[in-house]
Backbone as ProteinMPNN parsed JSONL, in Angstrom:
{"seq_chain_A": "XXXXXXXXXXXXXXXXXXXXXXXXXXXXXXXXXXXXXXXXXXXXXXXXXXXXXXXXXXXXXXXXXXXXXXXXXXXXXXXXXXXXXXXXXXXXXXXXXXX", "coords_chain_A": {"N_chain_A": [[48.525, -24.623, -56.35], [49.463, -27.025, -53.903], [47.311, -27.362, -51.463], [46.222, -29.139, -49.78], [47.177, -30.281, -47.316], [47.259, -28.007, -45.665], [44.503, -27.164, -45.568], [43.352, -29.499, -44.574], [44.382, -29.606, -41.961], [43.362, -27.138, -41.016], [40.615, -27.601, -41.158], [40.363, -29.434, -39.105], [40.739, -27.694, -37.002], [38.466, -26.126, -37.319], [36.491, -27.999, -36.65], [37.236, -28.467, -33.984], [36.584, -26.035, -32.833], [33.861, -25.888, -33.102], [30.636, -25.435, -31.651], [28.157, -27.228, -30.33], [27.768, -28.093, -32.945], [27.676, -25.722, -34.325], [29.385, -23.365, -36.35], [32.084, -21.178, -35.846], [32.438, -17.608, -36.578], [35.049, -16.933, -37.203], [38.061, -18.843, -37.414], [40.922, -19.74, -35.744], [38.52, -19.458, -33.072], [38.195, -16.424, -31.837], [36.304, -14.731, -31.044], [34.28, -15.545, -29.344], [31.545, -17.526, -27.92], [29.071, -16.681, -28.926], [29.385, -15.81, -31.511], [28.637, -17.34, -33.988], [27.628, -19.544, -36.692], [26.694, -18.345, -39.461], [25.18, -17.954, -42.56], [26.905, -18.76, -45.562], [29.409, -18.237, -44.443], [29.755, -20.094, -42.306], [29.2, -22.314, -43.739], [31.487, -23.391, -44.614], [32.174, -25.67, -43.287], [31.033, -27.764, -44.662], [31.392, -27.239, -47.385], [34.181, -26.869, -47.941], [35.435, -29.423, -47.253], [34.161, -31.061, -49.187], [34.908, -29.869, -51.645], [37.656, -30.151, -51.456], [37.814, -32.89, -51.664], [36.883, -33.179, -54.304], [38.971, -31.934, -55.717], [41.381, -33.197, -54.829], [40.728, -35.851, -54.435], [40.667, -37.133, -51.983], [39.388, -39.319, -49.97], [39.627, -39.894, -47.29], [39.734, -37.44, -45.98], [37.094, -36.576, -46.173], [35.917, -38.592, -44.638], [37.094, -38.104, -42.121], [36.074, -35.573, -41.583], [33.369, -35.929, -41.541], [31.764, -36.117, -39.181], [31.894, -33.486, -38.212], [30.771, -32.121, -40.38], [28.175, -33.201, -40.444], [27.25, -32.449, -37.909], [27.188, -29.671, -38.19], [25.203, -29.316, -40.219], [23.018, -30.421, -38.858], [22.819, -28.572, -36.787], [21.701, -26.449, -38.079], [19.32, -27.537, -39.033], [17.931, -27.831, -36.638], [17.045, -25.27, -36.027], [15.764, -24.35, -38.248], [12.777, -23.494, -39.973], [10.194, -25.0, -41.685], [12.079, -26.001, -43.488], [13.665, -23.756, -43.986], [16.214, -21.538, -43.282], [15.98, -18.894, -41.647], [16.549, -17.315, -39.47], [18.395, -15.681, -36.837], [21.727, -14.186, -37.003], [23.122, -13.084, -40.057], [25.674, -12.484, -42.371], [25.156, -11.726, -44.99], [25.176, -10.293, -48.334], [27.851, -8.462, -48.659], [28.856, -6.964, -50.635], [26.894, -5.827, -52.108], [25.48, -3.925, -54.663], [24.034, -0.931, -54.427], [21.364, 0.862, -55.894]], "CA_chain_A": [[49.388, -25.061, -55.282], [48.919, -28.12, -53.101], [46.863, -26.832, -50.168], [45.52, -30.217, -49.104], [47.624, -30.402, -45.923], [46.838, -26.807, -44.949], [43.071, -27.186, -45.294], [43.056, -30.653, -43.715], [44.67, -29.158, -40.592], [42.441, -26.066, -40.667], [39.307, -28.209, -40.927], [40.404, -29.991, -37.75], [40.542, -26.543, -36.121], [37.041, -25.782, -37.434], [35.76, -28.98, -35.843], [37.565, -28.258, -32.572], [35.935, -24.804, -32.368], [32.405, -25.967, -33.219], [29.87, -25.508, -30.413], [26.882, -27.866, -30.694], [27.712, -28.144, -34.4], [27.735, -24.376, -34.905], [30.727, -22.992, -36.789], [32.36, -19.781, -35.516], [32.679, -16.658, -37.672], [36.47, -17.041, -37.527], [38.738, -19.994, -36.817], [40.419, -20.067, -34.422], [37.458, -18.588, -32.588], [38.638, -15.434, -30.861], [35.171, -13.83, -30.838], [33.404, -16.048, -28.293], [30.552, -18.538, -28.284], [27.908, -16.114, -29.606], [29.723, -15.455, -32.887], [28.615, -18.614, -34.712], [26.617, -19.923, -37.68], [26.16, -17.387, -40.419], [25.213, -18.549, -43.899], [27.991, -18.307, -46.408], [30.66, -18.347, -43.705], [29.798, -21.367, -41.587], [29.081, -23.391, -44.725], [32.827, -23.919, -44.838], [32.24, -27.006, -42.69], [30.629, -28.758, -45.663], [31.871, -26.894, -48.733], [35.623, -27.109, -48.102], [35.778, -30.85, -47.383], [33.678, -31.601, -50.458], [35.748, -29.364, -52.729], [38.967, -30.783, -51.328], [37.646, -34.224, -52.242], [36.807, -33.039, -55.763], [40.279, -31.545, -56.251], [42.461, -34.121, -54.481], [40.246, -37.231, -54.376], [41.028, -37.671, -50.672], [38.203, -39.792, -49.243], [39.902, -39.873, -45.853], [39.371, -36.128, -45.463], [35.64, -36.604, -45.986], [35.626, -39.473, -43.509], [37.499, -37.416, -40.898], [35.242, -34.387, -41.36], [31.947, -36.266, -41.6], [31.107, -35.742, -37.927], [31.803, -32.023, -38.203], [29.823, -31.739, -41.436], [26.841, -33.593, -40.008], [26.886, -31.61, -36.759], [26.848, -28.34, -38.707], [23.899, -29.396, -40.885], [22.014, -30.646, -37.817], [22.632, -27.33, -36.031], [20.794, -25.622, -38.882], [18.008, -28.204, -39.045], [17.272, -27.602, -35.353], [16.443, -23.931, -35.944], [15.048, -24.046, -39.497], [11.323, -23.685, -40.0], [9.79, -25.365, -43.048], [13.331, -26.168, -44.249], [14.227, -22.45, -44.315], [17.031, -20.978, -42.209], [15.789, -17.444, -41.748], [16.66, -16.716, -38.148], [19.768, -15.442, -36.423], [22.523, -13.194, -37.716], [23.8, -13.506, -41.287], [26.41, -11.369, -42.943], [24.549, -11.299, -46.245], [26.085, -9.922, -49.407], [28.422, -7.183, -48.259], [29.281, -6.254, -51.832], [25.685, -5.471, -52.833], [25.5, -2.615, -55.306], [22.757, -0.271, -54.195], [21.126, 1.901, -56.918]], "C_chain_A": [[48.687, -26.164, -54.477], [48.582, -27.601, -51.696], [46.139, -27.9, -49.347], [45.901, -30.309, -47.621], [47.161, -29.205, -45.094], [45.359, -26.886, -44.583], [42.659, -28.385, -44.442], [43.283, -30.285, -42.256], [43.666, -28.102, -40.157], [41.039, -26.61, -40.403], [39.246, -28.904, -39.574], [40.181, -28.875, -36.726], [39.082, -26.09, -36.141], [36.239, -26.713, -36.533], [36.009, -28.762, -34.351], [36.847, -27.041, -31.995], [34.417, -24.832, -32.506], [31.777, -26.104, -31.838], [28.485, -26.026, -30.767], [26.686, -27.867, -32.215], [27.838, -26.796, -35.072], [29.177, -23.994, -35.189], [30.963, -21.51, -36.488], [32.596, -18.921, -36.762], [34.129, -16.691, -38.134], [37.04, -18.255, -36.808], [40.234, -19.732, -36.882], [39.437, -19.006, -33.922], [37.975, -17.682, -31.48], [37.497, -14.496, -30.476], [34.198, -14.295, -29.764], [32.285, -16.922, -28.835], [29.347, -17.978, -29.027], [28.144, -15.803, -31.073], [29.817, -16.72, -33.74], [27.471, -18.664, -35.72], [26.001, -18.76, -38.448], [26.264, -18.022, -41.796], [26.349, -17.949, -44.711], [29.348, -18.432, -45.746], [30.758, -19.728, -43.056], [29.696, -22.561, -42.536], [30.425, -24.028, -45.057], [32.947, -25.349, -44.313], [31.85, -28.1, -43.671], [31.252, -28.496, -47.034], [33.351, -27.219, -48.922], [35.96, -28.6, -48.158], [35.337, -31.442, -48.727], [34.559, -31.138, -51.619], [37.164, -29.914, -52.659], [38.915, -32.201, -51.899], [37.614, -34.146, -53.771], [38.174, -32.747, -56.375], [41.328, -32.629, -56.041], [42.034, -35.58, -54.408], [40.528, -37.916, -53.058], [39.771, -38.046, -49.885], [38.4, -39.726, -47.737], [39.541, -38.522, -45.241], [37.87, -36.048, -45.226], [35.26, -37.46, -44.781], [35.951, -38.792, -42.179], [36.548, -36.265, -40.564], [33.752, -34.692, -41.308], [31.196, -35.844, -40.337], [30.892, -34.246, -37.828], [30.761, -31.537, -39.198], [28.385, -32.014, -40.984], [26.363, -32.722, -38.847], [26.481, -30.213, -37.21], [25.456, -28.346, -39.346], [22.791, -29.584, -39.852], [21.778, -29.382, -36.985], [21.696, -26.378, -36.767], [19.394, -26.227, -38.865], [17.226, -27.951, -37.756], [16.544, -26.261, -35.311], [15.648, -23.557, -37.192], [13.558, -24.312, -39.332], [10.915, -23.913, -41.448], [10.991, -25.423, -43.99], [13.949, -24.843, -44.692], [14.962, -21.902, -43.101], [16.96, -19.46, -42.311], [15.785, -16.768, -40.382], [18.131, -16.512, -37.824], [20.456, -14.404, -37.281], [23.172, -13.807, -38.947], [24.466, -12.291, -41.906], [25.755, -10.843, -44.215], [25.611, -10.956, -47.28], [26.632, -8.532, -49.114], [28.93, -6.387, -49.462], [28.081, -5.846, -52.684], [25.781, -4.055, -53.387], [24.118, -1.999, -55.161], [22.552, 0.818, -55.241], [21.043, 3.288, -56.331]], "O_chain_A": [[47.46, -26.205, -54.396], [49.466, -27.429, -50.857], [45.514, -27.589, -48.333], [45.021, -30.404, -46.765], [46.722, -29.367, -43.955], [44.996, -26.696, -43.422], [41.708, -28.29, -43.666], [42.462, -30.616, -41.401], [43.163, -28.163, -39.035], [40.348, -26.121, -39.508], [38.182, -28.958, -38.958], [39.519, -29.082, -35.709], [38.528, -25.715, -35.107], [35.407, -26.262, -35.746], [35.082, -28.865, -33.547], [36.535, -27.012, -30.805], [33.747, -23.895, -32.072], [32.307, -26.794, -30.967], [27.719, -25.334, -31.436], [25.575, -27.667, -32.706], [28.085, -26.731, -36.276], [30.075, -24.256, -34.389], [30.132, -20.671, -36.837], [32.906, -19.427, -37.841], [34.411, -16.499, -39.316], [36.567, -18.644, -35.74], [40.77, -19.521, -37.97], [39.51, -17.834, -34.293], [38.166, -18.109, -30.341], [37.687, -13.575, -29.682], [33.366, -13.508, -29.314], [32.101, -17.043, -30.046], [28.654, -18.736, -29.705], [27.189, -15.555, -31.809], [30.9, -17.128, -34.16], [26.489, -17.93, -35.613], [24.924, -18.269, -38.11], [27.308, -18.563, -42.161], [26.698, -16.779, -44.556], [30.341, -18.707, -46.42], [31.744, -20.439, -43.247], [30.062, -23.681, -42.178], [30.486, -25.075, -45.701], [33.73, -26.144, -44.835], [32.288, -29.242, -43.53], [31.596, -29.433, -47.754], [33.736, -27.783, -49.946], [36.713, -29.01, -49.042], [36.064, -32.233, -49.329], [34.915, -31.94, -52.482], [37.802, -30.121, -53.692], [39.864, -32.652, -52.541], [38.246, -34.954, -54.45], [38.496, -33.264, -57.445], [42.081, -32.951, -56.96], [42.886, -36.465, -54.327], [40.621, -39.143, -53.004], [39.167, -37.204, -49.221], [37.442, -39.524, -46.992], [39.087, -38.468, -44.098], [37.422, -35.52, -44.209], [34.384, -37.09, -44.001], [35.181, -38.889, -41.223], [36.256, -36.016, -39.395], [32.951, -33.792, -41.054], [30.108, -35.275, -40.424], [29.828, -33.791, -37.407], [29.966, -30.648, -38.893], [27.501, -31.169, -41.125], [25.204, -32.309, -38.811], [25.535, -29.635, -36.673], [24.629, -27.484, -39.049], [21.733, -28.965, -39.965], [20.66, -29.144, -36.528], [20.982, -25.593, -36.143], [18.404, -25.515, -38.702], [15.998, -27.868, -37.78], [15.528, -26.133, -34.626], [14.934, -22.554, -37.193], [13.147, -25.241, -38.637], [11.248, -23.121, -42.33], [10.931, -24.96, -45.129], [14.686, -24.81, -45.678], [14.393, -21.815, -42.013], [17.78, -18.829, -42.978], [15.098, -15.768, -40.173], [19.005, -17.101, -38.46], [19.847, -13.815, -38.174], [23.707, -14.914, -38.891], [23.887, -11.206, -41.954], [25.797, -9.643, -44.485], [26.787, -11.285, -47.122], [25.935, -7.536, -49.307], [29.384, -5.254, -49.308], [28.243, -5.549, -53.868], [26.118, -3.113, -52.67], [23.145, -2.505, -55.721], [23.454, 1.623, -55.468], [20.848, 4.258, -57.063]]}, "name": "protein", "num_of_chains": 1, "seq": "XXXXXXXXXXXXXXXXXXXXXXXXXXXXXXXXXXXXXXXXXXXXXXXXXXXXXXXXXXXXXXXXXXXXXXXXXXXXXXXXXXXXXXXXXXXXXXXXXXX"}
């Protein structure tokens, strides 16, 4: 199905809810300013625009989201140590099979 318009609009909402580049756990952000930047979830700021470009070839979407994408990556770079983001809360793999 053609979801280009849906995700283009939703990515604008992601950008509108970013706080200092940090992406909320849910968009629209109903959880507050502390519920931001978890690996796997917040990566949506970079993964969705890129995959939308791969599927639809829409360069304009990448251009529109570039500021949001860059702000998200920079928010991680600010807290990473030795290029490793190992601080803060992360959901992790919630489907992990424990022996």
